[in-house]
C-alpha positions as CSV (number, residue, x, y, z in Angstrom):
1,M,-29.0,-43.0,10.2
2,A,-29.8,-39.9,9.1
3,T,-32.9,-38.5,10.4
4,S,-35.9,-36.9,8.9
5,T,-34.5,-33.5,8.8
6,V,-31.0,-34.2,7.7
7,E,-32.4,-35.8,4.5
8,D,-34.3,-33.4,4.0
9,Y,-31.8,-30.5,4.2
10,V,-29.5,-32.5,2.0
11,K,-32.2,-33.1,-1.1
12,R,-33.3,-29.1,-0.8
13,I,-29.5,-28.2,-1.0
14,Y,-28.5,-30.9,-4.1
15,M,-31.8,-29.0,-6.6
16,L,-30.1,-26.0,-4.7
17,Q,-27.3,-26.5,-6.5
18,Q,-28.7,-27.5,-9.6
19,R,-28.8,-24.1,-9.9
20,V,-25.9,-22.7,-9.7
21,A,-22.5,-22.9,-12.3
22,A,-20.9,-26.2,-11.3
23,D,-18.9,-26.2,-7.7
24,A,-20.7,-23.0,-6.1
25,L,-21.7,-22.8,-3.3
26,V,-25.1,-22.4,-2.4
27,P,-26.3,-19.1,-0.3
28,L,-27.3,-19.5,3.3
29,G,-30.0,-16.9,2.6
30,Q,-31.1,-19.2,-0.2
31,V,-31.4,-22.9,2.2
32,S,-32.5,-21.4,5.0
33,S,-35.6,-20.0,2.9
34,V,-36.4,-22.9,1.1
35,V,-36.6,-25.0,4.2
36,G,-38.1,-22.3,5.6
37,V,-36.3,-21.7,8.7
38,V,-34.9,-18.7,10.2
39,P,-31.4,-18.0,9.0
40,G,-29.5,-19.0,11.7
41,T,-31.1,-22.2,12.5
42,A,-30.5,-23.5,8.7
43,T,-26.5,-22.4,9.2
44,T,-26.4,-24.5,12.9
45,M,-28.0,-27.0,10.9
46,V,-25.5,-26.8,8.7
47,K,-23.0,-26.9,10.7
48,A,-23.3,-29.8,11.8
49,L,-24.0,-31.4,8.5
50,A,-20.4,-30.9,7.4
51,E,-18.6,-31.6,10.6
52,S,-21.0,-35.7,9.8
53,G,-19.1,-35.2,6.3
54,L,-22.0,-34.3,4.4
55,V,-21.7,-30.6,3.2
56,R,-18.7,-28.2,2.6
57,Y,-19.1,-25.5,4.9
58,E,-17.4,-22.1,3.8
59,P,-18.5,-19.3,6.2
60,R,-20.0,-15.7,4.5
61,S,-19.8,-17.2,1.2
62,G,-21.8,-20.6,1.5
63,V,-22.5,-24.9,1.1
64,R,-21.7,-27.5,-1.1
65,L,-23.3,-31.3,-1.0
66,T,-19.9,-34.0,-0.3
67,S,-19.7,-37.6,-2.4
68,A,-21.4,-38.3,1.2
69,G,-24.0,-36.0,0.9
70,E,-24.9,-35.8,-3.0
71,K,-25.4,-40.0,-2.5
72,L,-27.8,-39.2,0.3
73,A,-29.4,-37.0,-1.3
74,L,-30.1,-38.7,-4.3
75,H,-31.4,-41.3,-2.6
76,V,-33.6,-39.1,-0.6
77,L,-34.6,-37.9,-4.3
78,R,-35.5,-41.5,-5.6
79,R,-38.1,-42.2,-3.6
80,H,-39.2,-39.1,-3.5
81,R,-40.2,-39.6,-7.3
82,L,-40.7,-43.1,-7.1
83,V,-43.6,-42.8,-4.6
84,E,-45.3,-39.6,-6.6
85,L,-44.9,-41.4,-10.0
86,F,-46.9,-44.5,-7.4
87,L,-49.2,-42.0,-6.4
88,V,-50.0,-40.7,-9.7
89,N,-50.3,-44.4,-11.8
90,V,-51.6,-46.7,-9.5
91,L,-53.2,-44.8,-6.8
92,G,-54.8,-42.4,-9.4
93,F,-53.7,-38.9,-7.5
94,D,-53.7,-36.0,-9.2
95,W,-49.5,-35.1,-10.2
96,S,-50.4,-31.8,-8.3
97,E,-51.6,-33.4,-4.6
98,V,-48.4,-35.6,-4.6
99,D,-45.7,-33.9,-3.8
100,E,-47.0,-33.1,-0.1
101,E,-47.5,-36.6,0.1
102,A,-43.9,-37.6,-1.2
103,E,-43.0,-35.2,1.1
104,R,-43.9,-37.3,4.3
105,L,-43.6,-41.1,3.1
106,E,-39.7,-40.6,1.5
107,H,-38.0,-40.0,5.2
108,A,-40.5,-43.7,6.1
109,I,-40.6,-45.8,3.5
110,S,-38.4,-49.1,3.9
111,E,-35.6,-49.8,0.6
112,R,-37.7,-53.2,0.5
113,L,-40.9,-51.6,-0.3
114,I,-39.2,-48.7,-2.7
115,D,-37.4,-51.1,-5.0
116,R,-41.0,-53.2,-4.9
117,I,-42.5,-49.6,-5.6
118,D,-39.4,-49.5,-8.6
119,A,-39.6,-52.6,-9.7
120,H,-43.7,-52.5,-10.0
121,L,-43.1,-49.0,-12.6
122,G,-40.9,-50.7,-14.5
123,H,-37.9,-49.2,-13.2
124,P,-38.8,-45.4,-14.2
125,A,-36.3,-42.7,-15.8
126,Y,-39.1,-40.2,-14.6
127,D,-41.5,-38.3,-12.2
128,P,-45.2,-37.1,-13.0
129,H,-43.9,-33.8,-13.7
130,G,-40.3,-34.4,-15.5
131,D,-37.7,-34.8,-13.5
132,P,-35.6,-38.3,-13.2
133,I,-35.4,-40.3,-11.2
134,P,-31.6,-41.8,-9.2
135,T,-30.6,-45.1,-10.0
136,A,-30.9,-47.7,-7.0
137,A,-27.2,-47.7,-7.4
138,G,-27.2,-43.6,-6.8
139,T,-27.2,-42.4,-10.9
140,I,-29.2,-39.4,-12.0
141,E,-29.8,-38.4,-15.8
142,L,-28.8,-35.0,-16.1
143,R,-30.7,-33.1,-19.3
144,T,-29.8,-30.0,-20.7
145,T,-33.1,-28.4,-21.2
146,T,-34.5,-24.4,-22.2
147,P,-36.8,-22.9,-20.7
148,L,-40.1,-22.8,-23.2
149,A,-39.8,-18.2,-23.0
150,E,-36.6,-18.6,-24.2
151,A,-36.8,-21.7,-26.9
152,A,-36.6,-20.5,-30.3
153,V,-39.5,-19.5,-32.6
154,G,-40.6,-22.1,-34.8
155,V,-38.8,-25.2,-33.4
156,A,-40.8,-28.0,-32.2
157,M,-39.9,-29.0,-29.0
158,T,-40.6,-31.1,-26.1
159,V,-42.1,-30.4,-23.0
160,A,-39.7,-32.2,-20.7
161,H,-40.1,-31.0,-16.8
162,I,-42.4,-28.2,-15.1
163,T,-40.1,-26.6,-12.6
164,D,-42.4,-25.2,-10.7
165,Q,-44.7,-27.9,-8.5
166,D,-46.5,-25.6,-7.2
167,A,-50.1,-27.3,-7.0
168,H,-52.1,-24.0,-8.9
169,F,-49.9,-23.8,-11.5
170,L,-49.2,-27.4,-11.9
171,G,-53.2,-27.0,-12.2
172,Y,-52.2,-23.8,-14.8
173,A,-50.0,-26.2,-17.5
174,A,-52.4,-29.7,-17.2
175,G,-55.2,-27.2,-18.1
176,R,-52.4,-26.0,-20.9
177,G,-51.6,-29.9,-22.1
178,L,-48.3,-28.2,-21.0
179,T,-47.3,-31.6,-19.3
180,P,-44.7,-33.4,-19.9
181,G,-43.8,-35.5,-23.8
182,V,-46.2,-33.4,-25.6
183,C,-44.7,-31.4,-28.7
184,V,-45.0,-27.8,-28.6
185,I,-43.9,-25.3,-31.1
186,V,-43.0,-21.3,-29.9
187,E,-45.1,-18.9,-32.7
188,S,-44.7,-15.7,-31.8
189,V,-42.7,-13.7,-28.7
190,D,-43.8,-10.2,-28.2
191,P,-41.2,-8.6,-25.3
192,L,-43.8,-5.7,-25.3
193,G,-46.3,-7.7,-23.7
194,D,-44.0,-10.8,-22.3
195,S,-44.9,-13.1,-23.6
196,V,-44.7,-15.8,-26.5
197,S,-47.5,-17.2,-28.3
198,V,-47.4,-21.0,-29.0
199,R,-49.3,-24.3,-30.3
200,V,-49.7,-27.6,-28.5
201,A,-50.0,-30.5,-30.6
202,G,-53.0,-31.4,-31.0
203,K,-54.5,-27.8,-30.2
204,T,-55.4,-24.0,-30.0
205,P,-52.2,-21.7,-30.0
206,L,-52.4,-19.9,-26.5
207,T,-50.8,-17.1,-25.7
208,L,-48.3,-17.4,-22.5
209,G,-46.7,-15.0,-19.8
210,R,-43.1,-14.9,-20.0
211,A,-42.4,-15.8,-15.9
212,A,-45.4,-18.5,-16.5
213,A,-42.8,-19.9,-19.9
214,M,-39.9,-20.3,-17.8
215,K,-41.4,-22.2,-15.4
216,I,-41.4,-24.8,-18.6
217,A,-38.8,-27.1,-19.3
218,V,-37.8,-28.3,-22.8
219,Q,-35.7,-29.6,-25.8
220,E,-35.0,-30.0,-29.4
221,K,-37.5,-33.5,-30.4
């Protein structure tokens, strides 16, 4: 039985892997940063994960999940994202509040209960932020998306997911109608002003800083 610490590490390593090339190693510095520990502590834990067969670790190079580690990570992500959706859709939480609650519950909730939640929600494919929910069989749908800041001008796109789930940024996105499933069109790009002008379906055009627009992933309709 994996401990909550082990589950947290493999989940975060999995998410970091999505930002690097296929089969590339994740630097230990990034792991320690997202877990919130000093590098030495992260290295000790990663070595223990390697001994357990959950990661492949190369000193001074980095770490990557093995198939067993990825299976465990998807298992944890499934619980986390289903809990988030349940809190929003059933209990009425705001989408900016649920990440912290799900972090606590993902390690404690039983498989029987998570399966009941999944069935109650109709076996959803995505969580409130647009992230894919792994299936009970351990598969996940990975979509090809583009940051809103880099979307083609004049092409209708759909907001796929929000990559920064900080509560303040989620409130910022929601206040501008930039939520998953919404149609959006980039009307112009201002390189000197480092901003983009976008039109959200049914709303007047608005200007976003490039940094903010990079955190909103879109895909073609």
